[in-house]
VOGUMAR-778516 format. One record per residue: x, y, z of N, C-alpha, C, O, CB in turn; residue in three letters; residue number from 1. Coordinates in nm, 3 decimals, padded with zeros to 5 digits. Each point is the difference from the previous one (the first is absolute). Glycine has a CB too. Example, Ala and Ser with C-alpha at 12.3 -4.5 7.8 and 13.67 -1.06 7.14 Angstrom:
<sites>
@n.u=01.319, n.v=-00.569, n.w=00.780, ca.u=-00.089, ca.v=00.119, ca.w=00.000, c.u=00.090, c.v=00.120, c.w=00.000, o.u=00.104, o.v=-00.002, o.w=00.066, cb.u=-00.293, cb.v=-00.115, cb.w=00.059, residu=ALA, num=1
@n.u=00.154, n.v=00.222, n.w=-00.197, ca.u=00.082, ca.v=00.119, ca.w=00.006, c.u=-00.077, c.v=00.109, c.w=00.073, o.u=00.051, o.v=00.111, o.w=00.017, cb.u=00.067, cb.v=-00.174, cb.w=-00.232, residu=SER, num=2
</sites>
This chain:
<sites>
@n.u=01.969, n.v=-00.036, n.w=01.945, ca.u=00.058, ca.v=00.065, ca.w=00.183, c.u=-00.102, c.v=00.033, c.w=00.086, o.u=-00.117, o.v=00.008, o.w=-00.035, cb.u=00.308, cb.v=00.115, cb.w=-00.043, residu=UNK, num=1
@n.u=-00.147, n.v=-00.102, n.w=00.204, ca.u=-00.097, ca.v=-00.056, ca.w=00.108, c.u=-00.027, c.v=00.222, c.w=-00.030, o.u=00.095, o.v=00.062, o.w=-00.047, cb.u=00.020, cb.v=-00.403, cb.w=00.288, residu=UNK, num=2
@n.u=-00.219, n.v=00.400, n.w=-00.211, ca.u=00.002, ca.v=00.147, ca.w=00.007, c.u=-00.036, c.v=00.060, c.w=00.088, o.u=00.004, o.v=-00.094, o.w=00.080, cb.u=-00.019, cb.v=00.088, cb.w=-00.244, residu=UNK, num=3
@n.u=-00.036, n.v=00.125, n.w=00.249, ca.u=-00.067, ca.v=00.036, ca.w=00.135, c.u=-00.047, c.v=00.102, c.w=-00.083, o.u=00.082, o.v=00.027, o.w=-00.088, cb.u=00.050, cb.v=-00.094, cb.w=00.321, residu=UNK, num=4
@n.u=-00.226, n.v=00.128, n.w=-00.236, ca.u=-00.046, ca.v=00.123, ca.w=-00.015, c.u=-00.083, c.v=00.089, c.w=00.102, o.u=-00.086, o.v=-00.039, o.w=00.079, cb.u=00.107, cb.v=-00.062, cb.w=-00.279, residu=UNK, num=5
@n.u=00.041, n.v=00.276, n.w=00.172, ca.u=-00.019, ca.v=00.079, ca.w=00.163, c.u=-00.125, c.v=-00.038, c.w=00.083, o.u=-00.014, o.v=00.030, o.w=00.118, cb.u=00.120, cb.v=00.183, cb.w=-00.217, residu=UNK, num=6
@n.u=-00.250, n.v=-00.327, n.w=-00.021, ca.u=-00.070, ca.v=-00.006, ca.w=00.032, c.u=-00.057, c.v=-00.115, c.w=00.159, o.u=-00.108, o.v=-00.045, o.w=00.039, cb.u=00.140, cb.v=00.165, cb.w=-00.311, residu=UNK, num=7
@n.u=00.104, n.v=-00.126, n.w=00.317, ca.u=00.034, ca.v=-00.100, ca.w=-00.022, c.u=-00.059, c.v=-00.158, c.w=-00.031, o.u=-00.047, o.v=-00.082, o.w=00.079, cb.u=00.160, cb.v=00.254, cb.w=00.023, residu=UNK, num=8
@n.u=-00.093, n.v=-00.180, n.w=-00.250, ca.u=-00.062, ca.v=-00.140, ca.w=-00.093, c.u=00.088, c.v=-00.069, c.w=00.040, o.u=00.040, o.v=00.012, o.w=00.115, cb.u=-00.141, cb.v=00.048, cb.w=-00.327, residu=UNK, num=9
@n.u=00.152, n.v=-00.147, n.w=00.128, ca.u=00.139, ca.v=-00.153, ca.w=-00.018, c.u=-00.026, c.v=-00.033, c.w=-00.180, o.u=-00.050, o.v=-00.113, o.w=00.002, cb.u=00.012, cb.v=-00.072, cb.w=00.315, residu=UNK, num=10
@n.u=00.045, n.v=00.214, n.w=-00.414, ca.u=00.017, ca.v=-00.074, ca.w=-00.115, c.u=00.153, c.v=-00.039, c.w=-00.062, o.u=00.115, o.v=00.043, o.w=-00.006, cb.u=-00.341, cb.v=00.073, cb.w=-00.026, residu=UNK, num=11
@n.u=00.128, n.v=-00.245, n.w=-00.015, ca.u=00.101, ca.v=-00.012, ca.w=-00.059, c.u=00.011, c.v=00.084, c.w=-00.174, o.u=-00.091, o.v=00.019, o.w=-00.081, cb.u=00.090, cb.v=-00.252, cb.w=00.267, residu=UNK, num=12
@n.u=00.137, n.v=00.264, n.w=-00.194, ca.u=-00.034, ca.v=00.061, ca.w=-00.149, c.u=00.068, c.v=-00.099, c.w=-00.091, o.u=00.022, o.v=-00.087, o.w=00.084, cb.u=-00.029, cb.v=00.352, cb.w=-00.025, residu=UNK, num=13
@n.u=00.037, n.v=-00.294, n.w=-00.128, ca.u=00.069, ca.v=-00.051, ca.w=-00.192, c.u=00.127, c.v=00.132, c.w=00.049, o.u=-00.002, o.v=00.099, o.w=00.074, cb.u=-00.287, cb.v=-00.170, cb.w=-00.350, residu=UNK, num=14
@n.u=00.434, n.v=-00.026, n.w=00.147, ca.u=00.108, ca.v=00.070, ca.w=00.004, c.u=-00.054, c.v=00.078, c.w=-00.165, o.u=00.064, o.v=00.083, o.w=-00.064, cb.u=00.150, cb.v=-00.266, cb.w=00.249, residu=UNK, num=15
@n.u=-00.332, n.v=00.132, n.w=-00.215, ca.u=-00.006, ca.v=00.060, ca.w=-00.197, c.u=-00.101, c.v=00.171, c.w=00.064, o.u=-00.087, o.v=00.046, o.w=-00.074, cb.u=00.019, cb.v=-00.394, cb.w=-00.167, residu=UNK, num=16
@n.u=00.089, n.v=00.395, n.w=00.331, ca.u=-00.111, ca.v=00.112, ca.w=00.058, c.u=00.158, c.v=00.066, c.w=-00.089, o.u=00.119, o.v=-00.033, o.w=-00.004, cb.u=-00.345, cb.v=00.000, cb.w=00.319, residu=UNK, num=17
@n.u=00.099, n.v=00.190, n.w=-00.404, ca.u=00.130, ca.v=00.063, ca.w=-00.059, c.u=-00.009, c.v=00.107, c.w=00.014, o.u=-00.103, o.v=00.059, o.w=00.033, cb.u=00.150, cb.v=-00.181, cb.w=-00.172, residu=UNK, num=18
@n.u=00.101, n.v=00.188, n.w=00.107, ca.u=00.019, ca.v=00.068, ca.w=00.074, c.u=-00.047, c.v=00.146, c.w=00.003, o.u=00.073, o.v=00.090, o.w=00.043, cb.u=00.074, cb.v=-00.254, cb.w=-00.041, residu=UNK, num=19
@n.u=-00.295, n.v=00.192, n.w=-00.057, ca.u=-00.084, ca.v=00.108, ca.w=00.042, c.u=-00.080, c.v=-00.086, c.w=00.064, o.u=-00.095, o.v=00.038, o.w=-00.069, cb.u=00.108, cb.v=00.145, cb.w=-00.099, residu=UNK, num=20
@n.u=-00.074, n.v=-00.286, n.w=00.255, ca.u=-00.045, ca.v=00.002, ca.w=00.076, c.u=00.077, c.v=00.019, c.w=00.108, o.u=-00.048, o.v=00.082, o.w=00.079, cb.u=-00.089, cb.v=-00.171, cb.w=-00.197, residu=UNK, num=21
@n.u=00.229, n.v=00.047, n.w=00.147, ca.u=00.086, ca.v=00.044, ca.w=00.111, c.u=00.003, c.v=00.155, c.w=00.007, o.u=-00.022, o.v=00.063, o.w=00.104, cb.u=00.166, cb.v=-00.274, cb.w=-00.129, residu=UNK, num=22
@n.u=-00.120, n.v=00.255, n.w=-00.072, ca.u=00.029, ca.v=00.152, ca.w=00.071, c.u=-00.149, c.v=00.077, c.w=00.066, o.u=-00.001, o.v=00.042, o.w=00.116, cb.u=00.220, cb.v=-00.001, cb.w=-00.323, residu=UNK, num=23
@n.u=-00.359, n.v=-00.030, n.w=00.100, ca.u=-00.138, ca.v=-00.004, ca.w=00.043, c.u=-00.038, c.v=-00.077, c.w=00.176, o.u=-00.075, o.v=00.052, o.w=00.082, cb.u=00.039, cb.v=-00.068, cb.w=-00.391, residu=UNK, num=24
@n.u=00.094, n.v=-00.084, n.w=00.325, ca.u=-00.002, ca.v=-00.038, ca.w=00.101, c.u=00.113, c.v=00.037, c.w=00.157, o.u=-00.002, o.v=-00.060, o.w=00.107, cb.u=-00.116, cb.v=-00.086, cb.w=-00.317, residu=UNK, num=25
@n.u=00.181, n.v=00.234, n.w=00.180, ca.u=00.148, ca.v=00.064, ca.w=00.033, c.u=-00.071, c.v=00.119, c.w=00.047, o.u=-00.010, o.v=00.033, o.w=00.119, cb.u=00.208, cb.v=-00.125, cb.w=-00.302, residu=UNK, num=26
@n.u=-00.248, n.v=00.158, n.w=00.079, ca.u=-00.002, ca.v=00.120, ca.w=-00.013, c.u=-00.233, c.v=00.039, c.w=-00.085, o.u=-00.061, o.v=00.008, o.w=-00.106, cb.u=00.476, cb.v=-00.016, cb.w=00.067, residu=UNK, num=27
@n.u=-00.446, n.v=00.018, n.w=00.238, ca.u=-00.139, ca.v=-00.043, ca.w=-00.012, c.u=-00.055, c.v=00.129, c.w=-00.004, o.u=-00.098, o.v=00.025, o.w=-00.070, cb.u=00.093, cb.v=-00.250, cb.w=00.188, residu=UNK, num=28
@n.u=00.062, n.v=00.311, n.w=-00.046, ca.u=-00.051, ca.v=00.219, ca.w=-00.002, c.u=00.052, c.v=00.001, c.w=-00.169, o.u=00.090, o.v=00.081, o.w=-00.022, cb.u=00.016, cb.v=00.093, cb.w=00.348, residu=UNK, num=29
@n.u=-00.147, n.v=-00.245, n.w=-00.428, ca.u=00.003, ca.v=00.019, ca.w=-00.136, c.u=-00.140, c.v=-00.006, c.w=-00.067, o.u=-00.037, o.v=00.041, o.w=-00.110, cb.u=00.267, cb.v=-00.133, cb.w=00.120, residu=UNK, num=30
@n.u=-00.287, n.v=00.036, n.w=00.076, ca.u=-00.131, ca.v=-00.023, ca.w=-00.032, c.u=-00.043, c.v=-00.135, c.w=-00.113, o.u=-00.118, o.v=-00.036, o.w=-00.008, cb.u=00.120, cb.v=00.309, cb.w=00.068, residu=UNK, num=31
@n.u=00.119, n.v=-00.348, n.w=-00.153, ca.u=00.013, ca.v=-00.094, ca.w=-00.062, c.u=-00.073, c.v=-00.128, c.w=00.048, o.u=00.041, o.v=-00.015, o.w=00.114, cb.u=00.150, cb.v=00.136, cb.w=-00.175, residu=UNK, num=32
@n.u=-00.299, n.v=-00.244, n.w=00.027, ca.u=-00.004, ca.v=-00.067, ca.w=00.027, c.u=00.051, c.v=-00.094, c.w=-00.033, o.u=00.034, o.v=-00.007, o.w=-00.118, cb.u=-00.142, cb.v=00.107, cb.w=00.163, residu=UNK, num=33
@n.u=00.140, n.v=-00.239, n.w=00.067, ca.u=00.119, ca.v=-00.064, ca.w=-00.030, c.u=-00.077, c.v=-00.157, c.w=-00.152, o.u=-00.107, o.v=-00.053, o.w=-00.031, cb.u=00.265, cb.v=00.141, cb.w=00.385, residu=UNK, num=34
@n.u=-00.073, n.v=-00.089, n.w=-00.376, ca.u=00.004, ca.v=-00.097, ca.w=-00.103, c.u=-00.027, c.v=-00.095, c.w=-00.047, o.u=00.053, o.v=-00.088, o.w=00.068, cb.u=00.022, cb.v=00.163, cb.w=-00.038, residu=UNK, num=35
@n.u=-00.149, n.v=-00.132, n.w=-00.141, ca.u=-00.044, ca.v=-00.129, ca.w=-00.033, c.u=00.103, c.v=-00.097, c.w=00.072, o.u=-00.041, o.v=-00.042, o.w=00.108, cb.u=-00.071, cb.v=00.119, cb.w=-00.340, residu=UNK, num=36
@n.u=00.205, n.v=-00.108, n.w=00.202, ca.u=00.028, ca.v=-00.121, ca.w=00.127, c.u=00.066, c.v=00.022, c.w=00.106, o.u=00.116, o.v=-00.037, o.w=00.021, cb.u=-00.111, cb.v=-00.098, cb.w=-00.163, residu=UNK, num=37
@n.u=-00.114, n.v=00.233, n.w=00.253, ca.u=00.016, ca.v=-00.041, ca.w=00.139, c.u=-00.190, c.v=-00.001, c.w=00.026, o.u=-00.051, o.v=00.062, o.w=00.093, cb.u=00.357, cb.v=00.073, cb.w=-00.008, residu=UNK, num=38
@n.u=-00.350, n.v=-00.178, n.w=-00.137, ca.u=-00.115, ca.v=-00.019, ca.w=-00.051, c.u=00.023, c.v=-00.150, c.w=00.104, o.u=00.101, o.v=-00.069, o.w=00.010, cb.u=-00.145, cb.v=00.226, cb.w=-00.302, residu=UNK, num=39
@n.u=-00.085, n.v=-00.172, n.w=00.358, ca.u=00.019, ca.v=-00.129, ca.w=00.094, c.u=-00.097, c.v=-00.057, c.w=-00.126, o.u=-00.037, o.v=-00.117, o.w=-00.001, cb.u=00.070, cb.v=00.171, cb.w=00.328, residu=UNK, num=40
</sites>
């Protein structure tokens, strides 16, 4: 899926991204690091 991030970047993300990684990306104020399934 093609996703636009708040910094203006656009990336293609696999459908297999873990639920935890989605949560970390959606809650950046929590200070969590992105999971390894979002590394380029």
